[in-house]
C-alpha positions in Angstrom: -0.1 -0.1 -0.1 2.8 2.4 1.1 4.8 2.1 -2.2 1.5 2.7 -4.1 0.7 5.4 -2.7 4.2 6.4 -2.5 3.9 6.1 -7.1 0.9 8.0 -7.3 2.2 10.7 -5.3 5.4 10.8 -7.5 3.8 10.5 -10.6 1.2 13.5 -9.6 4.2 15.5 -8.6 6.3 15.2 -11.8 3.1 15.5 -13.9 2.7 19.2 -11.8 6.3 20.1 -12.7 5.7 19.0 -16.1 2.6 21.3 -16.4 3.8 24.4 -14.4 4.3 27.8 -16.5 7.5 29.6 -17.0 7.0 33.0 -14.7 8.4 36.1 -16.5 10.2 39.1 -15.0 12.0 41.9 -15.5 15.3 41.6 -17.3 18.0 42.4 -14.7 19.9 44.4 -17.6 17.7 44.7 -20.4 18.1 44.9 -24.3 17.7 48.4 -26.1 18.8 49.0 -29.5 18.8 52.2 -31.1 19.0 53.8 -34.6 19.6 56.8 -35.4 19.3 58.2 -38.9 23.3 60.3 -39.9 24.7 61.3 -42.8 23.0 59.4 -46.3 22.8 56.4 -43.6 22.4 55.4 -40.5 24.2 54.1 -37.2 22.7 51.1 -35.5 23.7 50.2 -31.7 22.8 47.5 -29.8 23.9 47.1 -26.0 22.4 45.8 -22.4 21.6 48.4 -19.5 22.7 47.6 -16.5 21.8 49.5 -12.7 23.8 50.8 -10.6 22.2 49.1 -7.2 24.6 50.4 -4.8 27.3 49.6 -5.8 30.6 51.6 -6.6 30.8 51.6 -10.6 34.2 52.6 -12.0 37.5 51.8 -11.1 35.3 48.7 -9.0 32.6 47.1 -11.1 34.0 47.8 -13.7 38.2 48.0 -13.2 40.2 51.0 -14.7 42.7 49.7 -17.1 40.7 46.5 -18.1 38.3 46.2 -21.6 35.1 45.9 -21.3 32.0 44.8 -22.8 30.7 48.2 -22.3 27.4 47.1 -20.8 26.4 44.2 -19.2 25.6 40.2 -21.1 26.8 40.6 -24.3 29.5 42.5 -25.7 27.9 45.9 -27.4 27.3 45.7 -31.0 27.6 49.0 -33.6 26.5 49.4 -37.0 27.2 51.4 -39.6 25.5 52.1 -42.8 28.3 53.8 -44.5 31.8 54.6 -43.8 32.5 56.6 -41.2 35.3 58.0 -39.3 35.0 56.9 -35.6 37.2 59.5 -33.3 39.3 60.6 -36.6 39.4 57.1 -37.6 38.8 55.6 -41.1 36.3 52.5 -40.2 34.0 50.5 -43.3 30.8 50.4 -43.4 29.4 46.8 -41.2 28.4 46.2 -38.3 31.1 45.5 -35.4 31.2 44.9 -31.7 31.6 48.0 -29.6 34.6 47.5 -26.2 35.7 50.2 -23.9 38.9 50.4 -21.4 38.2 53.1 -19.5 40.4 55.2 -16.5 39.9 57.9 -14.8 39.9 60.3 -17.2 40.3 58.9 -20.4 39.0 56.1 -22.4 39.9 54.0 -25.2 37.2 53.5 -27.5 38.0 50.2 -29.4 35.6 48.8 -32.8 36.4 44.9 -33.3 35.3 42.7 -35.8 35.2 39.8 -32.8 30.7 39.7 -33.3 31.1 36.0 -32.5 32.4 37.2 -28.9 30.1 36.8 -26.0 31.4 39.8 -23.7 35.3 39.8 -23.5 35.7 36.0 -24.2 37.2 35.6 -27.5 38.6 39.0 -28.2 41.4 40.0 -30.4 43.4 42.6 -31.0 44.4 41.6 -34.6 40.3 41.7 -35.5 40.7 45.6 -34.1 39.3 48.3 -36.8 40.1 51.4 -34.9 41.3 52.2 -31.1 40.6 55.8 -30.2 41.5 58.6 -27.4 38.2 60.1 -25.4 38.5 62.4 -22.2 35.8 62.1 -19.5 33.6 64.0 -17.9 32.4 64.1 -14.1 28.7 64.7 -13.5 27.1 66.4 -11.2 24.3 63.8 -10.5 24.6 59.9 -10.9 22.9 58.5 -13.4 21.5 54.8 -12.1 20.7 52.2 -15.4 23.7 52.6 -18.1 23.1 54.3 -21.4 24.4 54.9 -24.1 22.6 57.5 -27.3 23.1 60.0 -30.2 23.9 63.3 -29.2 25.0 66.5 -30.9 23.7 64.8 -34.4 23.9 67.1 -37.0 24.2 66.3 -41.5 27.7 64.9 -41.0 28.3 63.9 -37.4 26.7 62.9 -34.7 28.3 61.9 -30.7 28.2 58.9 -29.4 27.6 59.4 -25.3 28.5 57.3 -22.8 26.7 57.9 -19.4 26.8 55.5 -16.7 27.4 56.5 -12.3 28.9 60.3 -12.6 30.6 59.4 -15.2 30.2 60.6 -19.2 32.4 60.0 -22.6 31.3 61.5 -26.0 32.7 59.4 -28.4 32.6 61.7 -31.9 31.8 60.1 -35.3 31.4 61.5 -38.9 30.7 60.6 -42.0 32.0 62.2 -45.7 28.7 63.3 -47.2 29.7 66.0 -49.2 32.1 64.1 -51.7 29.1 61.3 -52.0 25.9 64.0 -52.1 28.5 66.1 -55.1 28.6 62.3 -57.2 25.1 62.6 -57.1 24.2 65.7 -58.6 26.3 65.5 -61.0 25.5 62.4 -61.7 21.4 62.9 -61.7 22.3 66.2 -63.4 22.9 64.5 -66.8 19.6 63.0 -66.6 16.0 64.1 -67.8 14.4 64.3 -65.4 16.5 66.5 -62.5 16.3 67.3 -59.4 17.2 71.3 -59.0 15.6 72.2 -56.4 17.5 69.8 -53.8 20.6 70.5 -56.0 20.4 74.0 -55.6 19.6 73.9 -51.6 22.5 72.0 -50.7 24.2 74.3 -53.1 22.9 77.4 -50.9 23.3 75.7 -47.3 26.9 74.2 -48.2 28.3 77.7 -49.2 29.2 76.5 -53.1 28.1 78.7 -55.6 24.9 81.1 -55.0 24.9 81.9 -58.6 24.6 78.3 -59.5 22.1 78.0 -56.7 19.9 80.9 -58.1 19.6 79.0 -61.8 18.7 75.7 -60.1 16.2 77.5 -58.2 15.0 78.9 -61.4 14.9 76.3 -63.2 12.6 74.4 -60.3 10.1 77.1 -60.4 9.9 76.8 -64.3 9.3 72.7 -63.2 6.6 73.5 -60.6 5.5 76.9 -61.0 3.1 76.8 -57.9 5.7 75.3 -55.4 5.9 78.2 -52.3 8.4 76.7 -51.1 11.0 76.8 -54.2 10.0 80.2 -54.3 10.6 81.2 -51.3 14.0 79.2 -51.3 14.9 81.0 -54.8 13.8 84.7 -52.4 16.6 83.7 -50.3 19.6 83.2 -52.7 18.8 86.6 -54.1 19.0 88.1 -50.6 21.9 86.4 -49.9 23.8 87.6 -53.2 23.0 90.7 -52.5 19.8 91.6 -54.4 17.1 92.1 -52.3 14.6 94.1 -54.4 14.5 90.6 -56.5 14.1 88.6 -53.4 11.4 90.8 -52.7 9.4 90.5 -55.5 9.6 86.2 -55.1 9.4 86.0 -51.2 6.0 88.6 -52.1 5.0 85.6 -54.8 5.8 82.7 -52.9 3.6 84.0 -49.8 0.6 84.8 -52.4 1.0 81.2 -53.0 1.3 80.0 -49.8 -2.1 81.8 -48.6 -3.6 79.9 -52.1 -2.7 76.7 -49.9 -3.5 77.9 -46.7 -0.5 77.2 -45.9 0.5 80.0 -42.8 3.9 78.6 -41.8 5.5 79.9 -45.0 3.7 82.6 -44.7 5.1 83.6 -41.8 8.5 82.8 -43.4 8.1 84.9 -46.2 7.3 87.7 -43.8 10.0 87.5 -41.8 12.3 87.5 -44.8 10.3 90.9 -45.9 10.9 92.4 -43.0 14.6 91.0 -43.1 14.8 93.0 -46.7 13.9 96.2 -45.9 
């Protein structure tokens, strides 16, 4: 009888264990993936985010002078959709592991090809594609959660910012967009459907030949005579060239078309331009 009871109890326990549902709990160091449009492509970052939890971070939990996976769990990954410079060092388009070597006042940033590495296990220095040093700064307030983000995003540059506890590091990333955009302009200008407006805008905003920009704005107006935004930018080009009267005519035309289209933003932009031309 005892054997039979023991057998039944053991069987019931086995069935209960097999039937048990797993409990889902929050990850202690959750993973984050962020993608930032940058230059004429993008940069993407995947990393895990530990918390301080009352511990001393740099110089203890994260030792100074030693390779760090830059976060928790697996090593941080960074993907460049186009060729860039990281801290002035050329890095080809592709996906990499991002390691760091923190010290008290300076960090070394390591871009490495070891995508199969777990943390720093398997790291090989010969797989480095870039090593750059950047200064660290001290914050007044402590940040509990390890954070990486893209800041100071401009047309051809951005900073990868690393922040934890009271330490912050900015890693400059740049992209040579000028050559690529100029190559696109040279290419498309030899075709029938020419992007006059976009080309004129780039010439004007990048400080190139304003007369050429104006000539392209004129062509863009011919392509789309009721485009109030083109007339407005044409007025800006004329103003930059010192042709105030022509600029006023173009701004008034833009404002007239903008009113017809019920676009108050461009009405205000033209009013502001006209005031500046007085």
